[in-house]
C-alpha positions in Angstrom: -7.4 -73.7 -18.8 -9.8 -76.4 -18.3 -8.8 -77.6 -14.8 -7.7 -75.4 -12.2 -6.8 -76.2 -8.3 -6.6 -73.6 -6.1 -5.1 -74.4 -2.5 -6.0 -72.5 0.9 -9.5 -72.6 0.8 -9.9 -71.0 4.2 -7.5 -68.0 3.2 -8.0 -64.7 2.8 -6.4 -64.7 -0.6 -8.2 -68.3 -1.9 -11.4 -67.0 -0.4 -11.3 -63.4 -2.6 -10.0 -65.8 -5.8 -13.5 -67.2 -5.0 -15.1 -64.3 -4.9 -13.7 -62.8 -8.5 -13.7 -65.9 -10.1 -15.3 -66.2 -13.8 -18.3 -69.0 -14.0 -16.2 -69.8 -17.1 -13.3 -71.3 -15.3 -13.8 -75.0 -13.5 -11.7 -74.0 -10.3 -11.7 -76.6 -7.5 -10.8 -75.4 -4.3 -8.7 -77.8 -2.2 -9.3 -77.7 1.4 -7.4 -79.5 4.2 -9.5 -82.4 4.6 -9.1 -83.1 0.7 -5.0 -82.3 1.1 -3.1 -81.8 3.9 0.1 -79.9 2.9 1.9 -80.7 5.8 2.3 -84.2 4.3 3.9 -84.3 1.1 2.6 -87.4 -0.1 -0.8 -86.2 0.6 -0.1 -83.3 -1.8 1.4 -85.7 -4.6 -1.6 -88.1 -4.5 -4.1 -85.2 -4.4 -2.6 -83.6 -7.5 -2.4 -87.1 -9.7 -6.1 -87.3 -8.8 -7.2 -84.2 -9.5 -4.6 -83.8 -12.5 -4.7 -79.6 -12.7 -3.6 -78.1 -15.6 -2.9 -74.7 -13.3 -2.2 -74.9 -9.4 -2.4 -71.4 -7.9 -1.0 -71.9 -4.4 -2.9 -69.5 -1.7 -2.0 -71.7 0.8 0.8 -71.0 3.8 1.3 -71.3 7.2 1.1 -67.9 8.3 1.9 -67.7 12.1 4.9 -65.5 12.1 5.6 -65.5 15.5 4.8 -69.5 16.2 7.0 -70.6 13.2 9.9 -69.4 15.3 8.4 -72.4 17.9 7.7 -75.1 15.0 9.7 -74.5 12.1 9.5 -78.2 10.8 6.0 -77.5 10.6 6.5 -74.0 8.6 8.9 -75.3 6.4 6.8 -78.8 5.0 3.6 -76.3 4.4 5.5 -73.3 3.1 8.4 -75.2 1.3 8.2 -78.9 0.7 4.3 -79.0 -0.3 5.4 -76.1 -2.7 8.2 -78.4 -4.1 6.1 -81.1 -4.7 3.3 -79.1 -6.3 6.1 -77.7 -8.8 7.5 -81.2 -9.5 4.0 -82.2 -10.2 3.8 -79.4 -12.9 7.1 -80.1 -14.4 6.3 -83.4 -15.2 2.6 -83.3 -16.6 3.1 -79.9 -18.4 0.9 -78.0 -15.5 1.4 -74.5 -14.3 2.1 -73.0 -10.9 1.2 -69.7 -9.6 2.8 -69.5 -6.3 1.9 -66.5 -3.4 4.7 -65.5 -1.3 5.7 -62.8 0.9 7.5 -59.5 1.3 8.9 -61.6 4.4 11.9 -63.2 2.0 13.6 -59.9 2.6 15.5 -58.3 5.4 13.8 -55.1 5.0 17.4 -53.1 5.0 16.4 -51.5 1.7 15.0 -48.1 1.6 13.7 -48.1 -2.0 11.1 -50.2 -3.2 12.7 -53.9 -3.6 12.6 -55.4 -7.0 11.7 -59.1 -7.8 15.3 -60.0 -8.2 16.8 -58.5 -5.2 18.6 -60.2 -3.1 16.8 -62.0 -0.3 17.5 -62.5 3.5 14.8 -63.6 5.7 14.9 -62.6 9.6 12.9 -65.2 10.8 11.5 -69.0 10.2 8.3 -68.0 8.6 10.2 -65.8 6.0 12.9 -68.8 5.5 10.3 -71.4 4.9 8.6 -68.8 2.5 11.9 -68.5 0.8 12.6 -72.2 0.9 9.3 -72.4 -1.3 10.3 -70.2 -3.8 13.6 -72.0 -4.3 12.2 -75.8 -4.7 9.4 -74.5 -7.0 12.5 -72.3 -9.4 14.7 -75.6 -8.9 11.7 -78.3 -9.8 10.0 -76.1 -12.4 11.8 -73.1 -13.5 9.6 -72.6 -16.6 6.4 -73.7 -15.4 6.6 -71.5 -11.7 5.3 -68.0 -11.5 5.7 -66.5 -7.8 3.9 -63.3 -6.8 5.1 -61.7 -3.9 2.6 -59.5 -1.5 2.5 -57.9 1.7 0.1 -56.6 4.6 -2.9 -58.7 3.4 -6.4 -58.0 4.1 -9.7 -58.8 3.5 -13.3 -59.3 4.6 -12.5 -62.8 5.3 -10.2 -64.4 8.0 -7.9 -62.6 10.5 -6.2 -59.4 9.3 -5.0 -56.4 10.8 -7.8 -54.1 9.4 -10.6 -56.7 11.3 -8.0 -56.5 14.6 -7.6 -52.5 14.8 -11.5 -52.3 13.8 -12.3 -54.4 16.9 -9.9 -52.9 19.1 -10.9 -49.1 18.4 -14.3 -50.8 19.5 -12.7 -52.1 22.6 -10.2 -49.6 23.9 -9.6 -46.1 24.6 -6.6 -45.7 22.8 -4.3 -47.7 20.7 -0.4 -47.9 20.1 0.6 -49.0 16.9 4.0 -49.7 15.5 5.5 -46.8 13.0 8.7 -48.0 12.5 8.1 -50.6 10.0 7.3 -50.0 6.4 5.6 -51.6 3.8 2.3 -51.6 1.2 -1.2 -53.1 2.2 -2.6 -55.5 -0.1 -6.4 -55.9 -0.5 -7.1 -59.8 -1.2 -9.4 -59.0 -4.0 -7.0 -56.6 -5.9 -4.5 -59.4 -5.7 -7.0 -62.1 -6.2 -8.2 -60.2 -9.7 -4.4 -59.8 -10.9 -4.4 -63.7 -10.8 -7.1 -64.3 -12.6 -6.5 -61.5 -15.1 -3.1 -63.6 -16.0 -5.1 -66.5 -16.0 -7.9 -65.8 -18.3 -6.1 -63.7 -20.6 -3.0 -66.3 -20.8 -0.3 -64.0 -19.8 1.5 -66.7 -17.6 4.8 -65.8 -17.5 7.7 -67.6 -15.4 9.6 -65.8 -13.0 9.2 -63.9 -9.7 6.8 -60.9 -9.7 5.5 -58.4 -6.8 2.0 -57.4 -6.4 0.8 -55.1 -3.4 -1.5 -51.7 -3.3 -0.2 -48.3 -4.2 1.5 -46.9 -1.0 4.5 -46.8 1.3 3.2 -46.3 4.7 3.8 -47.7 8.4 1.3 -49.8 10.4 0.4 -46.8 12.6 -0.4 -44.9 9.1 -2.4 -47.6 8.0 -4.3 -48.1 11.3 -4.8 -44.0 11.1 -6.7 -45.0 7.6 -8.5 -47.8 9.0 -9.9 -45.4 11.7 -10.9 -42.5 9.1 -12.5 -44.8 6.7 -14.1 -47.0 9.3 -16.0 -43.9 10.6 -17.1 -43.2 7.3 -18.5 -46.3 6.7 -20.2 -46.7 9.6 -18.1 -49.2 11.3 -16.9 -47.1 14.1 -18.9 -44.9 16.1 -15.7 -42.2 17.2 -12.2 -41.5 16.9 -10.0 -42.7 19.6 -6.2 -41.9 20.1 -3.9 -43.9 18.4 -0.3 -43.1 19.4 3.0 -44.2 17.6 4.8 -46.7 19.2 8.8 -48.3 18.5 9.0 -51.7 17.4 11.2 -52.1 20.2 8.1 -51.1 22.6 6.4 -54.3 21.1 8.6 -57.1 21.3 7.4 -60.5 19.3 9.5 -63.7 19.1 10.0 -63.1 15.3 11.7 -60.0 13.7 9.9 -58.2 11.0 11.7 -56.4 8.4 11.7 -52.4 8.6 11.3 -51.6 5.4 9.3 -54.1 3.0 7.7 -51.9 0.1 7.7 -53.9 -3.0 8.3 -52.9 -6.6 5.2 -53.8 -8.6 6.4 -52.4 -12.1 7.2 -56.0 -13.5 3.3 -57.7 -13.1 1.8 -54.3 -14.0 3.3 -53.9 -17.2 2.5 -58.0 -18.0 -0.9 -57.8 -16.7 -1.9 -54.3 -17.7 -3.3 -53.8 -14.2 -2.1 -51.0 -12.2 -2.3 -50.9 -8.2 -4.5 -49.1 -6.9 -3.6 -46.3 -3.8 -4.3 -48.0 -0.5 -6.6 -45.8 0.6 -9.1 -46.4 -2.4 -9.0 -50.3 -1.9 -9.3 -50.0 2.1 -12.3 -47.5 1.1 -13.7 -50.2 -0.9 -12.9 -53.1 1.4 -14.9 -51.4 4.5 -18.0 -50.8 2.2 -17.7 -54.7 1.9 -17.2 -55.2 5.6 -20.3 -52.9 6.3 -22.8 -55.3 4.3 
């Protein structure tokens, strides 16, 4: 690839892509000043100016609850902008790797979701992300590779791990939801898989899933963060972490009760295999401590 564009410069995935990028690749990271994803014409003109061979869309409107108040903005960024990227790819012999989410599912399954399973988003955020998938696959079915992920965290930006570490320092006890199941994803592990696809010319159109290995609740994750945080020297002592029900912590947007993703398809393609969530959390927190 002679010219790669990554959207979402300030996000966790894009920053992790930058951290793990090979020096041999020519990559431009687009920020909001260079390209406003809420304005389709801005996206179109930027792509025409840069003329990329590969577009990696790691950008998204990710405020799940706020999307209920401003669905039009979520739709423009998460769906319409992706449609513009896909049309550019189709018309200019480029390729699109689009990062999507577990929130396209309704959470009614009890076994890991396969890429081809029926979707059914519960809120505006998930609906907008599904809209992006559909626009991309409609405009450029042979040029689009969608990678759904979930529960993303990293040393960059705001995320559940950082929030838990902060609250565990500030409070005497915490309550964390224990009836939503999924799999964490260390953004760096996702970035490494993306670069593996790019560098080894493994791009294949279609829908794929990638997370770390594990089937846990947010409460399980919080306990793991506390244990590993103490081990890494980021926390001084344990505090009680109580399991609570989703109904005890109401939010504007509904979350899927179960959103574990089956990653076999992408593992087979890439030759990479998801690491246990505990292992990646330990690696991540060692970087937090630096």
